[in-house]
C-alpha positions in Angstrom: 140.4 -206.0 13.8 136.8 -205.8 12.5 136.0 -206.7 8.9 133.7 -204.3 7.2 131.5 -205.3 4.2 131.4 -202.8 1.4 129.2 -202.7 -1.8 129.4 -200.6 -5.0 126.2 -199.4 -6.7 127.1 -201.7 -9.6 126.8 -204.7 -7.2 130.5 -205.4 -6.6 131.1 -206.4 -3.0 134.3 -206.3 -1.0 135.4 -206.8 2.6 138.0 -204.5 4.2 139.8 -204.9 7.5 140.2 -201.7 9.6 140.6 -200.8 13.2 137.6 -199.3 14.9 139.4 -195.9 15.1 139.8 -195.9 11.3 136.2 -197.0 10.6 135.0 -193.5 9.4 138.0 -192.9 7.1 137.3 -192.6 3.3 135.8 -195.7 1.9 137.4 -197.5 -1.1 136.2 -196.6 -4.6 134.9 -198.8 -7.3 133.5 -197.6 -10.7 134.7 -194.1 -9.7 132.3 -193.8 -6.8 132.8 -194.5 -3.1 131.5 -197.8 -1.9 128.8 -198.0 0.9 128.9 -200.1 4.0 126.7 -203.2 4.1 125.1 -204.5 7.3 125.9 -208.2 7.7 125.3 -210.7 10.5 128.3 -211.5 12.7 130.0 -214.9 12.5 129.3 -216.9 15.6 131.2 -220.2 16.3 128.9 -223.0 17.4 129.6 -225.0 20.5 130.8 -228.6 20.1 128.3 -231.3 19.1 127.2 -233.5 21.9 129.1 -236.8 22.2 129.3 -239.9 24.5 132.4 -240.1 26.6 134.6 -243.2 26.1 135.7 -243.0 29.7 132.4 -243.5 31.5 129.6 -243.3 28.8 128.2 -239.9 30.0 127.0 -237.3 27.5 129.2 -234.2 27.0 127.2 -231.3 25.7 129.5 -228.2 25.9 133.2 -227.2 25.7 133.3 -226.4 29.4 131.9 -229.8 30.3 134.4 -231.4 27.9 137.4 -229.7 29.6 136.1 -230.5 33.1 135.5 -234.2 32.1 139.0 -234.6 30.6 140.5 -233.1 33.7 138.4 -235.2 36.0 139.5 -238.4 34.3 143.2 -237.4 33.8 142.8 -237.6 30.0 144.9 -235.5 27.7 143.4 -234.3 24.4 145.7 -235.1 21.4 147.0 -231.8 20.0 146.6 -229.9 23.3 149.2 -231.9 25.3 152.3 -230.2 26.6 155.4 -231.9 25.1 158.5 -231.5 27.2 161.6 -230.1 25.4 164.2 -232.5 24.4 167.7 -232.0 25.6 170.4 -232.3 22.9 172.9 -235.0 23.6 175.1 -234.0 20.7 176.3 -230.8 22.3 177.3 -232.6 25.5 179.8 -235.0 24.0 182.9 -233.2 22.9 184.1 -234.1 19.4 181.0 -236.2 18.6 179.7 -233.9 15.9 183.1 -233.9 14.1 183.3 -237.7 14.4 179.8 -238.1 12.9 180.8 -235.8 10.0 184.0 -237.8 9.4 182.1 -241.2 9.4 179.4 -239.9 7.0 182.0 -238.4 4.6 184.0 -241.7 4.7 180.9 -243.6 3.6 180.2 -241.2 0.7 
């Protein structure tokens, strides 16, 4: 949903979140008068900063080049790796859970 910037004649500023369909609904009030929309620049995310690859020393200058380089060298980026699900072994051994509970309670 878009964020719309509003301003009161007294100088108070506020951001509201609305769908595009609700854009022309009544504007919020401050100081007893409806606020007006402000025109602001959109936020643009910058591309990654250039860096030298540790694999082969080449310069990587964009996200697409970064992804292609990782794939080419079989490198997995930490935080983006796919971690396989662990299978529980406790549920497979009948009576194991109860045995563990009894052992812990005996030690307490």
